[in-house]
N, CA, C and O atoms as a GROMACS GRO file, in nm:
protein
  288
    1UNK      N    1  -0.513  -1.811  -0.632
    1UNK     CA    2  -0.598  -1.745  -0.711
    1UNK      C    3  -0.724  -1.640  -0.670
    1UNK      O    4  -0.715  -1.517  -0.663
    2UNK      N    5  -0.825  -1.709  -0.648
    2UNK     CA    6  -0.949  -1.646  -0.582
    2UNK      C    7  -0.886  -1.552  -0.484
    2UNK      O    8  -0.946  -1.449  -0.454
    3UNK      N    9  -0.751  -1.584  -0.424
    3UNK     CA   10  -0.688  -1.468  -0.314
    3UNK      C   11  -0.638  -1.321  -0.366
    3UNK      O   12  -0.640  -1.233  -0.281
    4UNK      N   13  -0.596  -1.288  -0.488
    4UNK     CA   14  -0.521  -1.282  -0.624
    4UNK      C   15  -0.642  -1.171  -0.663
    4UNK      O   16  -0.654  -1.053  -0.629
    5UNK      N   17  -0.724  -1.253  -0.744
    5UNK     CA   18  -0.760  -1.167  -0.782
    5UNK      C   19  -0.838  -1.080  -0.685
    5UNK      O   20  -0.854  -0.962  -0.713
    6UNK      N   21  -0.869  -1.112  -0.613
    6UNK     CA   22  -1.023  -0.953  -0.483
    6UNK      C   23  -0.873  -0.905  -0.426
    6UNK      O   24  -0.889  -0.790  -0.385
    7UNK      N   25  -0.798  -0.928  -0.415
    7UNK     CA   26  -0.738  -0.774  -0.368
    7UNK      C   27  -0.648  -0.745  -0.434
    7UNK      O   28  -0.537  -0.727  -0.384
    8UNK      N   29  -0.679  -0.726  -0.608
    8UNK     CA   30  -0.600  -0.673  -0.753
    8UNK      C   31  -0.740  -0.612  -0.731
    8UNK      O   32  -0.764  -0.492  -0.715
    9UNK      N   33  -0.820  -0.707  -0.734
    9UNK     CA   34  -0.949  -0.578  -0.763
    9UNK      C   35  -0.995  -0.510  -0.647
    9UNK      O   36  -0.997  -0.389  -0.668
   10UNK      N   37  -1.030  -0.537  -0.543
   10UNK     CA   38  -1.051  -0.459  -0.405
   10UNK      C   39  -0.958  -0.351  -0.449
   10UNK      O   40  -1.000  -0.235  -0.442
   11UNK      N   41  -0.800  -0.380  -0.508
   11UNK     CA   42  -0.749  -0.222  -0.483
   11UNK      C   43  -0.735  -0.071  -0.636
   11UNK      O   44  -0.679   0.036  -0.659
   12UNK      N   45  -0.854  -0.195  -0.713
   12UNK     CA   46  -0.904  -0.092  -0.835
   12UNK      C   47  -1.024  -0.045  -0.824
   12UNK      O   48  -1.073  -0.063  -0.713
   13UNK      N   49  -1.099   0.016  -0.909
   13UNK     CA   50  -1.168   0.071  -0.966
   13UNK      C   51  -1.293  -0.046  -0.937
   13UNK      O   52  -1.401  -0.042  -0.879
   14UNK      N   53  -1.216  -0.153  -1.011
   14UNK     CA   54  -1.369  -0.230  -1.081
   14UNK      C   55  -1.477  -0.316  -0.947
   14UNK      O   56  -1.440  -0.372  -0.844
   15UNK      N   57  -1.572  -0.303  -0.986
   15UNK     CA   58  -1.605  -0.417  -0.917
   15UNK      C   59  -1.664  -0.567  -0.986
   15UNK      O   60  -1.712  -0.572  -1.099
   16UNK      N   61  -1.652  -0.672  -0.907
   16UNK     CA   62  -1.752  -0.784  -0.992
   16UNK      C   63  -1.892  -0.753  -0.939
   16UNK      O   64  -1.946  -0.690  -0.849
   17UNK      N   65  -1.914  -0.814  -1.020
   17UNK     CA   66  -2.048  -0.853  -1.095
   17UNK      C   67  -2.042  -0.997  -1.034
   17UNK      O   68  -2.133  -0.990  -0.952
   18UNK      N   69  -1.996  -1.110  -1.024
   18UNK     CA   70  -1.957  -1.259  -1.030
   18UNK      C   71  -1.877  -1.334  -1.100
   18UNK      O   72  -1.843  -1.322  -1.217
   19UNK      N   73  -1.849  -1.414  -1.021
   19UNK     CA   74  -1.774  -1.557  -1.021
   19UNK      C   75  -1.785  -1.688  -1.034
   19UNK      O   76  -1.835  -1.738  -0.933
   20UNK      N   77  -1.751  -1.787  -1.143
   20UNK     CA   78  -1.735  -1.894  -1.166
   20UNK      C   79  -1.632  -1.981  -1.182
   20UNK      O   80  -1.535  -1.950  -1.251
   21UNK      N   81  -1.642  -2.119  -1.110
   21UNK     CA   82  -1.472  -2.189  -1.184
   21UNK      C   83  -1.589  -2.319  -1.181
   21UNK      O   84  -1.693  -2.342  -1.120
   22UNK      N   85  -1.521  -2.373  -1.265
   22UNK     CA   86  -1.568  -2.533  -1.344
   22UNK      C   87  -1.434  -2.606  -1.421
   22UNK      O   88  -1.341  -2.556  -1.484
   23UNK      N   89  -1.466  -2.737  -1.388
   23UNK     CA   90  -1.320  -2.829  -1.432
   23UNK      C   91  -1.358  -2.757  -1.591
   23UNK      O   92  -1.472  -2.724  -1.627
   24UNK      N   93  -1.229  -2.741  -1.674
   24UNK     CA   94  -1.183  -2.731  -1.785
   24UNK      C   95  -1.187  -2.906  -1.882
   24UNK      O   96  -1.241  -3.000  -1.825
   25UNK      N   97  -1.141  -2.920  -1.989
   25UNK     CA   98  -1.124  -3.018  -2.084
   25UNK      C   99  -1.011  -3.120  -1.990
   25UNK      O  100  -1.026  -3.240  -1.967
   26UNK      N  101  -0.928  -3.056  -1.959
   26UNK     CA  102  -0.847  -3.110  -1.887
   26UNK      C  103  -0.841  -3.087  -1.757
   26UNK      O  104  -0.831  -2.976  -1.704
   27UNK      N  105  -0.848  -3.221  -1.688
   27UNK     CA  106  -0.902  -3.253  -1.539
   27UNK      C  107  -0.785  -3.174  -1.455
   27UNK      O  108  -0.818  -3.140  -1.341
   28UNK      N  109  -0.669  -3.143  -1.494
   28UNK     CA  110  -0.551  -3.089  -1.400
   28UNK      C  111  -0.603  -2.890  -1.411
   28UNK      O  112  -0.567  -2.810  -1.325
   29UNK      N  113  -0.652  -2.867  -1.481
   29UNK     CA  114  -0.705  -2.800  -1.453
   29UNK      C  115  -0.828  -2.706  -1.442
   29UNK      O  116  -0.933  -2.769  -1.450
   30UNK      N  117  -0.841  -2.589  -1.428
   30UNK     CA  118  -0.938  -2.551  -1.383
   30UNK      C  119  -0.994  -2.444  -1.472
   30UNK      O  120  -0.917  -2.399  -1.557
   31UNK      N  121  -1.132  -2.389  -1.466
   31UNK     CA  122  -1.160  -2.243  -1.587
   31UNK      C  123  -1.231  -2.159  -1.461
   31UNK      O  124  -1.284  -2.201  -1.358
   32UNK      N  125  -1.204  -1.974  -1.531
   32UNK     CA  126  -1.278  -1.932  -1.386
   32UNK      C  127  -1.233  -1.809  -1.482
   32UNK      O  128  -1.132  -1.762  -1.534
   33UNK      N  129  -1.416  -1.780  -1.468
   33UNK     CA  130  -1.481  -1.692  -1.516
   33UNK      C  131  -1.537  -1.551  -1.406
   33UNK      O  132  -1.591  -1.559  -1.295
   34UNK      N  133  -1.494  -1.411  -1.496
   34UNK     CA  134  -1.537  -1.313  -1.370
   34UNK      C  135  -1.650  -1.211  -1.467
   34UNK      O  136  -1.624  -1.168  -1.579
   35UNK      N  137  -1.772  -1.190  -1.392
   35UNK     CA  138  -1.799  -1.055  -1.499
   35UNK      C  139  -1.798  -0.990  -1.369
   35UNK      O  140  -1.832  -1.033  -1.259
   36UNK      N  141  -1.726  -0.815  -1.426
   36UNK     CA  142  -1.674  -0.714  -1.363
   36UNK      C  143  -1.741  -0.586  -1.448
   36UNK      O  144  -1.773  -0.578  -1.566
   37UNK      N  145  -1.749  -0.466  -1.310
   37UNK     CA  146  -1.810  -0.349  -1.436
   37UNK      C  147  -1.706  -0.271  -1.401
   37UNK      O  148  -1.643  -0.288  -1.296
   38UNK      N  149  -1.679  -0.176  -1.488
   38UNK     CA  150  -1.564  -0.025  -1.429
   38UNK      C  151  -1.639   0.101  -1.497
   38UNK      O  152  -1.737   0.092  -1.571
   39UNK      N  153  -1.576   0.213  -1.461
   39UNK     CA  154  -1.638   0.308  -1.475
   39UNK      C  155  -1.579   0.376  -1.646
   39UNK      O  156  -1.467   0.353  -1.690
   40UNK      N  157  -1.673   0.451  -1.709
   40UNK     CA  158  -1.584   0.513  -1.861
   40UNK      C  159  -1.487   0.428  -1.920
   40UNK      O  160  -1.473   0.312  -1.884
   41UNK      N  161  -1.394   0.502  -2.042
   41UNK     CA  162  -1.320   0.379  -2.088
   41UNK      C  163  -1.240   0.425  -2.058
   41UNK      O  164  -1.211   0.520  -2.130
   42UNK      N  165  -1.167   0.405  -1.967
   42UNK     CA  166  -1.032   0.392  -1.885
   42UNK      C  167  -0.990   0.258  -1.899
   42UNK      O  168  -1.022   0.217  -1.787
   43UNK      N  169  -0.935   0.148  -1.965
   43UNK     CA  170  -0.915   0.015  -1.926
   43UNK      C  171  -0.765  -0.003  -1.862
   43UNK      O  172  -0.734  -0.122  -1.864
   44UNK      N  173  -0.696   0.054  -1.823
   44UNK     CA  174  -0.563   0.026  -1.682
   44UNK      C  175  -0.686  -0.066  -1.621
   44UNK      O  176  -0.717  -0.177  -1.666
   45UNK      N  177  -0.726  -0.027  -1.554
   45UNK     CA  178  -0.739  -0.134  -1.431
   45UNK      C  179  -0.719  -0.300  -1.491
   45UNK      O  180  -0.633  -0.385  -1.469
   46UNK      N  181  -0.867  -0.298  -1.594
   46UNK     CA  182  -0.860  -0.355  -1.645
   46UNK      C  183  -0.727  -0.480  -1.693
   46UNK      O  184  -0.721  -0.600  -1.667
   47UNK      N  185  -0.633  -0.391  -1.771
   47UNK     CA  186  -0.541  -0.413  -1.816
   47UNK      C  187  -0.476  -0.446  -1.750
   47UNK      O  188  -0.390  -0.525  -1.789
   48UNK      N  189  -0.478  -0.405  -1.610
   48UNK     CA  190  -0.335  -0.453  -1.541
   48UNK      C  191  -0.371  -0.560  -1.412
   48UNK      O  192  -0.299  -0.615  -1.329
   49UNK      N  193  -0.507  -0.562  -1.437
   49UNK     CA  194  -0.521  -0.645  -1.357
   49UNK      C  195  -0.545  -0.869  -1.420
   49UNK      O  196  -0.539  -0.982  -1.372
   50UNK      N  197  -0.578  -0.782  -1.575
   50UNK     CA  198  -0.497  -0.974  -1.631
   50UNK      C  199  -0.340  -0.941  -1.652
   50UNK      O  200  -0.293  -1.024  -1.575
   51UNK      N  201  -0.255  -0.890  -1.693
   51UNK     CA  202  -0.143  -0.860  -1.675
   51UNK      C  203  -0.052  -0.937  -1.528
   51UNK      O  204   0.056  -0.991  -1.502
   52UNK      N  205  -0.154  -0.906  -1.474
   52UNK     CA  206  -0.104  -0.982  -1.311
   52UNK      C  207  -0.145  -1.098  -1.302
   52UNK      O  208  -0.071  -1.167  -1.232
   53UNK      N  209  -0.256  -1.167  -1.355
   53UNK     CA  210  -0.346  -1.245  -1.359
   53UNK      C  211  -0.220  -1.348  -1.446
   53UNK      O  212  -0.213  -1.464  -1.407
   54UNK      N  213  -0.143  -1.314  -1.537
   54UNK     CA  214  -0.135  -1.383  -1.633
   54UNK      C  215   0.005  -1.441  -1.571
   54UNK      O  216   0.062  -1.542  -1.612
   55UNK      N  217   0.044  -1.368  -1.479
   55UNK     CA  218   0.237  -1.345  -1.440
   55UNK      C  219   0.192  -1.508  -1.367
   55UNK      O  220   0.265  -1.606  -1.387
   56UNK      N  221   0.132  -1.513  -1.328
   56UNK     CA  222   0.076  -1.676  -1.155
   56UNK      C  223   0.115  -1.721  -1.271
   56UNK      O  224   0.065  -1.700  -1.382
   57UNK      N  225   0.247  -1.810  -1.231
   57UNK     CA  226   0.231  -1.978  -1.234
   57UNK      C  227   0.142  -2.072  -1.244
   57UNK      O  228   0.057  -2.072  -1.154
   58UNK      N  229   0.128  -2.204  -1.375
   58UNK     CA  230  -0.026  -2.238  -1.323
   58UNK      C  231  -0.120  -2.161  -1.435
   58UNK      O  232  -0.194  -2.231  -1.504
   59UNK      N  233  -0.120  -2.044  -1.451
   59UNK     CA  234  -0.227  -1.964  -1.571
   59UNK      C  235  -0.162  -2.005  -1.688
   59UNK      O  236  -0.040  -1.993  -1.700
   60UNK      N  237  -0.246  -2.058  -1.789
   60UNK     CA  238  -0.270  -2.108  -1.868
   60UNK      C  239  -0.289  -2.032  -2.009
   60UNK      O  240  -0.230  -2.048  -2.115
   61UNK      N  241  -0.432  -1.912  -1.956
   61UNK     CA  242  -0.408  -1.820  -2.043
   61UNK      C  243  -0.572  -1.741  -1.980
   61UNK      O  244  -0.664  -1.803  -1.927
   62UNK      N  245  -0.569  -1.606  -2.004
   62UNK     CA  246  -0.685  -1.488  -1.973
   62UNK      C  247  -0.685  -1.393  -2.099
   62UNK      O  248  -0.616  -1.351  -2.192
   63UNK      N  249  -0.807  -1.387  -2.040
   63UNK     CA  250  -0.882  -1.239  -2.190
   63UNK      C  251  -0.980  -1.198  -2.105
   63UNK      O  252  -1.020  -1.219  -1.990
   64UNK      N  253  -0.999  -1.147  -2.179
   64UNK     CA  254  -1.135  -0.980  -2.075
   64UNK      C  255  -1.167  -0.925  -2.236
   64UNK      O  256  -1.080  -0.897  -2.318
   65UNK      N  257  -1.338  -0.917  -2.262
   65UNK     CA  258  -1.383  -0.776  -2.303
   65UNK      C  259  -1.446  -0.690  -2.290
   65UNK      O  260  -1.409  -0.612  -2.202
   66UNK      N  261  -1.545  -0.663  -2.349
   66UNK     CA  262  -1.620  -0.540  -2.324
   66UNK      C  263  -1.763  -0.613  -2.372
   66UNK      O  264  -1.786  -0.669  -2.479
   67UNK      N  265  -1.846  -0.596  -2.267
   67UNK     CA  266  -2.056  -0.609  -2.294
   67UNK      C  267  -2.042  -0.522  -2.279
   67UNK      O  268  -1.947  -0.448  -2.252
   68UNK      N  269  -2.197  -0.512  -2.305
   68UNK     CA  270  -2.334  -0.387  -2.344
   68UNK      C  271  -2.329  -0.468  -2.176
   68UNK      O  272  -2.303  -0.583  -2.141
   69UNK      N  273  -2.376  -0.315  -2.086
   69UNK     CA  274  -2.377  -0.334  -1.926
   69UNK      C  275  -2.509  -0.392  -1.897
   69UNK      O  276  -2.519  -0.436  -1.782
   70UNK      N  277  -2.604  -0.402  -1.965
   70UNK     CA  278  -2.726  -0.502  -1.947
   70UNK      C  279  -2.662  -0.625  -1.940
   70UNK      O  280  -2.705  -0.698  -1.851
   71UNK      N  281  -2.562  -0.673  -2.014
   71UNK     CA  282  -2.518  -0.832  -1.977
   71UNK      C  283  -2.432  -0.868  -1.916
   71UNK      O  284  -2.344  -0.952  -1.939
   72UNK      N  285  -2.464  -0.770  -1.784
   72UNK     CA  286  -2.345  -0.780  -1.673
   72UNK      C  287  -2.467  -0.853  -1.537
   72UNK      O  288  -2.424  -0.881  -1.424
   0.00000   0.00000   0.00000
């Protein structure tokens, strides 16, 4: 999953600021969180990334939200 995330981000205008991996409530699952930044108000790159990740076997949920720049 890490390789797919990195490859997809590197092919876009997005920049990763941090990645976090931690055990989920279910011991068979892991939760991955990424803080990313993009420019402008065109959310196409993020929507494509989320769409691509959601197609992966074993991925049970994918979401994203816009946060103020100072929180990144």
